[in-house]
N, C-alpha and C positions, 0 to 999 in steps of 0.2 A: 482444472485449469492449471497451467504451469505457474509455479511461484515466480514472482518477479526477480527474486534474488538468484534464481537458477541460471540466469544469463552469465553469472560469474563462475559457473561450475567448471570443472576441469575439462569436461567434454572429450571429444576425440581430437587430440592434439596433432597438428601437422608438423612435418619436419621444418626446421628453422627457416630456410630459404623460401619454401613453399608458403609457410605461414606469413612471412613478411610480404611476399608478393600478393597473397590473398587479402591481407589487411590493407595494403596500399590501394588495391582495386576497390575494396569496399569504401575506403575513405574518399576516394575520388568520386565514387557514385553518390555517396551520402552528401558530399558538398554540393554536387549538382542538384540533388533533390532539395537541399536546403534553400535554394533560390526561390522555391515556392513551397515552403515548409507546411503552410496551412492546408495545402492540397495533398502533399506527399507524406504527411506525418506517419501514416500507417506503413508505407514502404520503408521509411527511415527506421521505424521500430523493428520491422522484420530484419533489416540489415544489421542493426545493433544486436538483435537477438542471436543472429547467426555468428556475429563476431564473438559474442560471449560464449556460445555453445562450443565453439571450436577453440576458445581461448586465444584467438588471434591477437588480441590486444597485448598479450604477454610477449609477442614476438618483437615488439618495439619498446619493451621495457615498462609497460603500464601494468600496475598490479591489479587494477579493477577496471571494469567496463566504464564506470562513471569517470574515472581518472582519464581514460582514453577519450571519452566523449567531451569532457570539459576542456582538456588541453589541445586536442586536435580539431574538434568540431565546434568548440565554443558553446556547448550545450550544458545548461545547469543540471545538477543531479536530479532535481525534481522532474525536469522535462525528459531526461534520459529514461528514467524508470516509468514515467507516464506513457511515453511512446511504446516501450517494451511491454508494459502491462496490457495496453489496449491492443497492440498487434498480436499478442499471445492469446487474447481472449475472444477477439471478434474477427469477423470476415472483413475484407476490404469494403464490401458494400455497406455493411452496418457502420463501419468507421466513417465512411464518406457521408452517411446520412445524418449522424448525430454529432460527430466531432470528438476530439480527444478529451476535453474537459468534462463534458457531460457523461461520457462513457466511463471515465476514470472515477468520477464521483459515484456513478451507479455501482461500480465494483465495490467501492467502500460501503455503499448502502447494503448490498446483499451480504457483505462480510460481517456487518454489525447487527443484522436481524436474525431471529432464530429459525425462520423458515428455511427449508432445503431448496434454495434457488441457486441457479447457475447463470453464467453469462448469457447462455442461449435464451434464457427467460426474460432478459432485460427489455428487449424491444416491446414486449407485450405486457410488461409488469405494471401493476398499479402501485404507486409510491404513497406511503402514508406521510402526510405533512402534519407535524404536531401543531397544536394550538399556539398562536403567537399574538400577544396583545389581545385585541378584541376579535381576532380571526379564529374561528373554531378549527379543530382538527378535521382534515379532509383526506380523501384519496384521489389522486389524479393519475391518468395514464402517463407512462414514461415519455411518450412522444409529445405530450402536451405540457409537461412540467418545465418550468424555467430553471436555469442553473441556480439561481438564488434559492428557489424553493427546494431544489434537490439538496443543496448544501444544508438548508434548515432541517430537512428530513434526516440527513446523515448525522448531524450534530445532536439531533433530538432522539435518535434511535439508540436503544440499549437492548442487548439480549436479555431475556427474562431472567430476573434475579441478579443481574450484573450491577455492581455497586461502584459508583464514582462520586466521592464527596458525601452523598447522602445514601443510606442503605435502602435498597429496593425490597429487602426482606428483613425480618427481625433476626438480629445476631446478638450473641452475648457481648456484654460491654467490653470484655477483654479483647475479643476479635475486632471490634470497631476501633478500639484504641490502638491495637497493633497495626491495623490497616492504615490509620492516619499517620502513624510514625513511619511505616514502611513507604507510604506514598511520598512523604517529604524526602526520604532517602533516594527514592527512585527519580524524582524530579531533579534532584541535585546531580545525580550521576549522568543522566541523559542530556542535561543542558537545557537552557531556557527555550531554545528554538524547538526542541522535540518534546518538551514537557507536556504540551497540550495533547499530543497524539499518544503518548505513553499512558497506559491505563493499568491500574491495579484494581482488581475486583474480587468479589466473593459471592458465592451462591450456595444454597443448600443442596446437598447431594441426595440421592434416592434413599440412602440409609440413615439420613439425618445428620451426617457429618458436613462440616463447612468446607467447601472447596475454594481454593484461592486460584485466581486466574490473572495472568499478565499478558498485555497486548501492546503492540506498537513500539517494541524496543528495537532500535537499530542493531543490526547484527554485530557491528564492530564494538558496540557497548554492552553486549549481552552478558559477558562474563562479569564485568564490573557491576552491572545492574543487579544480577542475581546475588553477587557477593554482598552488595549493600542491603538487599532485601533480607538476606539471611541474618545479617548483623542486626537489622532493625527488629527482627522477629524474636530475638532472645528475651 
């Protein structure tokens, strides 16, 4: 599956006048599609993906695809990347059947679970819903699961051995202490809004060594985040 961030790649750049004309055409079409966005979101995502792949947004002075989408189309960053992710991973038919929110949460689910599943598996996937209150853990087909249940499945899913707050495997006290310190540094760098998505984890490797993993860091904060983690690990 194409990474969502790839929409901001350099791509194959068009000459300036051609790029501006192509961007203006895309903008006009997307604005027309936005009049019925709930029905046309997949096509909007495809157009945004094309704008990013050809770096057309740069022709009008926008540094990123999200800046173009926000200032020209009134799309929030979250919606922009949701449309792009879903349009990149699914067919128009699947998108029309399940909608952007459910499919986007499904992508998060398969990204957080250890099985080798891809977007094509999602329509027939059985989702593990963890126990909640008096409700036992269950598995439900994707087509039957509600959005609330899918969110619970995502927030309750952890790759085997992944650690967040509480260790999933026994680790030396020094590792646990360093992880706690590094986690605080990570949350501070990425900001309050992104802190819940950013994760620092550890798992035991095949040869007995402890492997440190980092997930959910915004690309624009990656350098600062890794610098903060390195400082916390001393």
